[in-house]
C-alpha positions in Angstrom: -7.7 7.6 -18.5 -4.4 6.5 -20.1 -2.1 8.1 -17.3 -2.1 8.7 -13.7 -3.5 11.9 -12.6 -1.3 14.3 -10.4 -2.6 16.4 -7.5 -0.8 18.4 -4.8 -1.8 17.9 -1.2 -0.8 21.5 -0.4 -3.8 22.5 -2.4 -6.0 20.7 0.3 -4.0 21.9 3.2 -3.7 25.6 2.0 -6.1 28.6 3.0 -7.4 28.9 -0.8 -10.9 27.6 -0.7 -11.1 27.0 -4.5 -7.9 25.0 -4.6 -8.9 22.9 -1.9 -12.3 22.3 -3.4 -10.4 21.4 -6.8 -8.3 19.1 -5.0 -11.3 17.0 -3.5 -12.9 17.0 -6.8 -9.8 15.9 -8.8 -8.8 13.2 -6.2 -12.4 11.9 -6.0 -12.5 11.8 -9.8 -9.3 9.9 -10.3 -10.3 7.4 -7.7 -13.7 6.7 -9.4 -12.1 6.6 -13.0 -8.7 4.6 -12.4 -8.1 4.3 -8.7 -4.6 5.7 -8.6 -3.2 9.3 -8.2 0.4 10.8 -8.1 0.4 13.1 -5.1 3.1 16.1 -4.5 3.2 18.0 -1.3 3.3 15.2 1.0 5.0 14.8 4.3 8.3 12.6 3.2 11.5 14.7 2.4 14.1 13.5 0.2 16.8 13.1 2.6 14.5 10.5 4.4 13.9 8.8 1.4 17.5 8.5 0.4 18.5 7.2 3.8 15.5 4.6 3.6 16.6 3.1 0.6 20.3 2.9 1.8 19.1 1.1 5.0 16.8 -1.1 2.9 19.5 -2.3 0.6 21.8 -3.1 3.7 19.3 -5.1 5.2 18.6 -7.2 2.0 22.3 -7.7 1.4 22.5 -9.6 4.6 23.3 -13.4 4.3 19.8 -15.4 4.0 20.6 -17.1 7.2 20.7 -13.7 9.1 17.5 -12.3 7.4 16.0 -15.7 8.5 16.2 -14.8 12.1 13.8 -12.1 11.5 11.0 -14.4 9.9 8.8 -15.0 12.9 6.5 -18.2 12.8 2.8 -17.3 13.6 2.7 -13.7 12.6 1.7 -14.3 9.0 4.3 -12.1 7.8 2.7 -9.1 9.4 5.9 -8.1 11.1 9.5 -8.6 10.2 10.8 -10.5 7.3 9.0 -12.9 4.7 11.4 -15.0 2.4 11.6 -15.1 -1.2 8.7 -16.7 -3.0 6.5 -17.2 0.0 3.6 -14.7 -0.9 1.4 -15.2 -4.1 -1.3 -13.3 -5.5 -5.0 -14.2 -4.9 -6.2 -17.1 -7.0 -2.5 -18.2 -7.7 -0.2 -20.7 -6.3 3.0 -19.5 -7.9 5.0 -17.2 -5.3 5.9 -13.8 -6.4 9.8 -13.0 -7.1 10.2 -10.9 -3.9 11.2 -10.9 -0.4 9.9 -8.2 2.0 10.3 -6.8 5.7 7.2 -5.2 7.5 7.1 -2.4 10.0 4.0 -1.8 12.0 2.9 0.8 14.6 5.7 1.6 16.8 3.8 3.0 20.0 1.8 0.4 22.2 -1.8 0.8 20.9 -4.3 2.8 23.0 -7.5 2.0 21.1 -8.0 -1.7 22.3 -6.1 -3.3 19.5 -3.6 -6.0 20.0 -0.7 -5.7 17.3 2.2 -7.8 17.4 5.5 -5.9 18.4 8.0 -4.7 15.6 10.7 -7.0 14.8 14.0 -5.2 15.2 17.1 -5.9 13.2 20.4 -6.2 15.5 22.7 -5.8 12.8 21.4 -2.6 11.5 19.8 -0.4 14.0 19.3 2.7 11.7 17.1 0.3 9.7 14.6 0.2 12.4 14.7 3.9 13.2 14.5 5.1 9.7 11.5 2.7 9.0 9.6 4.0 11.9 10.3 7.6 10.7 9.0 6.7 7.3 6.0 5.0 8.8 4.9 8.3 10.8 5.4 10.4 7.8 3.3 8.4 5.5 0.6 7.7 8.1 0.2 11.7 8.3 -0.2 11.8 4.6 -2.6 9.1 4.2 -4.7 10.7 6.9 -5.2 13.9 4.8 -5.8 11.9 1.8 -8.8 10.1 3.5 -10.1 13.4 4.9 -10.4 14.7 1.2 -11.9 11.4 0.2 -14.5 11.7 3.0 -15.5 15.1 1.7 -16.0 13.7 -1.6 -18.0 11.0 -0.5 -20.4 13.5 1.4 -19.1 12.3 4.8 -17.7 14.3 7.7 -14.1 15.3 7.0 -13.0 13.3 10.2 -15.2 10.2 9.3 -12.0 8.0 8.8 -9.8 9.5 11.8 -10.8 7.2 14.4 -10.3 4.2 12.4 -7.0 4.8 11.0 -5.3 6.6 13.8 -3.4 3.8 15.4 -4.7 1.7 12.7 -3.1 -1.8 11.6 -1.0 -0.1 8.9 2.1 -1.6 7.4 5.3 -0.4 5.8 6.6 -3.0 3.5 10.2 -2.7 2.2 10.4 -5.0 -0.9 13.5 -6.5 -2.7 12.8 -8.1 -6.0 16.3 -9.9 -6.5 18.2 -10.5 -9.8 16.4 -13.1 -11.9 18.8 -15.9 -12.4 16.9 -18.2 -14.7 13.7 -18.1 -17.0 10.8 -17.6 -14.5 8.0 -20.3 -14.8 4.9 -18.3 -14.8 6.2 -16.1 -11.9 6.2 -12.3 -11.8 7.9 -10.0 -9.5 4.3 -9.3 -8.3 1.3 -10.9 -10.1 -1.8 -8.8 -10.9 -3.7 -8.1 -7.7 -5.6 -5.5 -5.8 -4.4 -4.3 -2.4 -6.3 -5.5 0.9 -6.2 -2.0 2.7 -8.0 1.3 2.5 -5.1 3.2 0.5 -1.7 2.4 -0.5 1.2 5.0 -0.6 4.1 4.1 -2.8 7.1 6.3 -3.0 8.9 6.4 -6.4 10.3 2.9 -6.9 13.7 2.2 -7.8 13.3 0.9 -11.1 10.5 0.7 -13.6 7.9 -2.2 -13.5 4.6 -1.1 -11.8 1.6 -1.2 -14.2 -1.9 -0.4 -13.6 -4.9 -1.7 -15.6 -7.4 0.9 -16.8 -11.0 0.1 -17.2 -10.4 -0.7 -20.9 -8.2 -3.8 -19.8 -5.2 -2.0 -20.9 -1.8 -2.0 -18.9 -0.5 1.5 -18.1 2.9 2.4 -16.8 2.8 3.8 -13.3 5.7 6.2 -13.1 5.7 8.9 -10.3 8.1 11.9 -10.4 10.8 11.9 -7.8 8.8 14.1 -5.5 5.5 12.2 -5.8 3.8 9.4 -4.1 1.6 7.1 -6.1 -1.4 6.4 -4.1 -4.3 3.8 -5.0 -7.5 2.6 -3.6 -7.4 -0.8 -1.8 -10.3 -3.4 -1.5 -11.4 -2.4 1.9 -12.2 1.1 0.6 -13.9 -0.2 -2.5 -16.2 -2.5 -0.6 -17.0 0.4 1.8 -18.0 2.6 -1.2 -19.8 -0.1 -3.1 -17.2 0.2 -5.7 -17.7 3.9 -6.3 -14.0 4.4 -5.4 -12.3 1.7 -7.3 -9.4 -0.7 -6.3 -7.5 -1.2 -9.5 -5.7 -4.2 -10.4 -2.0 -3.6 -10.8 1.3 -5.6 -11.1 4.9 -5.4 -11.1 6.3 -7.0 -14.4 9.7 -8.8 -14.9 12.3 -6.4 -16.5 13.6 -7.2 -20.0 16.2 -10.1 -20.1 19.1 -7.5 -20.3 18.2 -6.1 -16.9 17.6 -9.5 -15.0 20.9 -9.0 -13.2 19.5 -6.0 -11.4 17.5 -5.8 -8.1 14.5 -3.6 -7.9 13.4 -2.0 -4.5 10.0 -0.8 -3.7 8.5 0.5 -0.4 4.7 0.9 -0.3 2.7 1.9 2.8 -0.6 0.0 3.3 -3.0 2.0 5.4 -5.3 -0.3 7.4 -7.9 0.7 9.8 -8.5 -0.8 13.1 -9.9 -4.3 13.0 -13.4 -3.7 14.2 -14.1 -0.9 11.6 -17.3 -2.2 9.9 -16.6 -2.3 6.1 -20.4 -2.4 5.4 -21.3 -0.5 2.3 -22.2 3.0 3.1 -26.1 3.6 2.5 -25.5 6.6 0.2 -23.3 4.6 -2.2 -26.5 2.3 -2.6 -29.1 3.1 -5.3 -31.3 1.3 -8.1 -28.6 1.5 -10.6 -25.8 0.5 -7.9 -27.4 -2.3 -5.6 -25.3 -3.5 -2.7 -22.4 -5.6 -3.9 -20.7 -6.8 -0.8 -21.7 -8.7 2.2 -21.1 -7.0 5.8 -17.7 -7.6 7.1 -15.1 -6.0 9.5 -11.7 -4.9 8.4 -10.1 -7.4 10.7 -12.2 -10.5 9.3 -11.4 -9.4 5.8 -7.8 -9.1 6.5 -7.7 -12.6 7.9 -9.6 -13.8 4.7 -7.1 -12.3 2.4 -4.0 -13.3 4.4 -5.3 -17.0 3.7 -5.9 -16.2 0.0 -2.2 -14.9 -0.3 -0.8 -18.1 1.4 0.5 -16.3 4.6 -2.0 -17.7 6.8 -2.9 -21.3 6.9 
């Protein structure tokens, strides 16, 4: 594949069984072949997205000393603010050229999980409320995508429901500031795979996201204004014995002529509850595809990767 396939969630949610089956087939094929799709018909409306980007810009325009109040020690960046250059890709030590803010579940968990509370920004209450509305809309969208994937894998449609309802998902607002000097081996986001089950990314403000296909070529991942780009993360790849592929992607630095511009991006990382077993599904193992991954829980895998990223010591 040399481009990101596009699907429409309304085909899965509607009453036309042929369209529903076609959606499941096309989604599964895309995730087996490249690991990314562009999705129309989701639960985010344009007004919400526009207001979110307005509030995100306002937050990142705050003075550094103000933003620093919201970088909470001991949370490994899982809630609140993470300052510029602190996170790096697995296997690298050079920090990415970004700063970001994390929203988590807004309601107290009822599933036995113990999540940190969300960090509320005093200077901009609308940032808090818009972030939570966006979180809920993307969580709802992701649930239906996983239901379609469950059917593609031969599982019960609701297989993922108890793991992701109230899961440890994160909405990340990212700011890639203007580049002020020649980067020394640093990129806005170095090549990496995501940790989680699936990632939902609304149309970023500015080009830069690239996906690596199985021939090693980098493809520009450009969504239409009404689309989300959704990719498979490492947790789902492990669980399916790499049947569904966690594709390597990156955010490249812009041409020098555009160094003076900021870029904003807002992905939603859909995580399960910590005690979900990521053991390889038995029917994803055969003579041609022996078991590739050791047994591990989602919580254990997350902690391992947070150390790899330099966020947990």
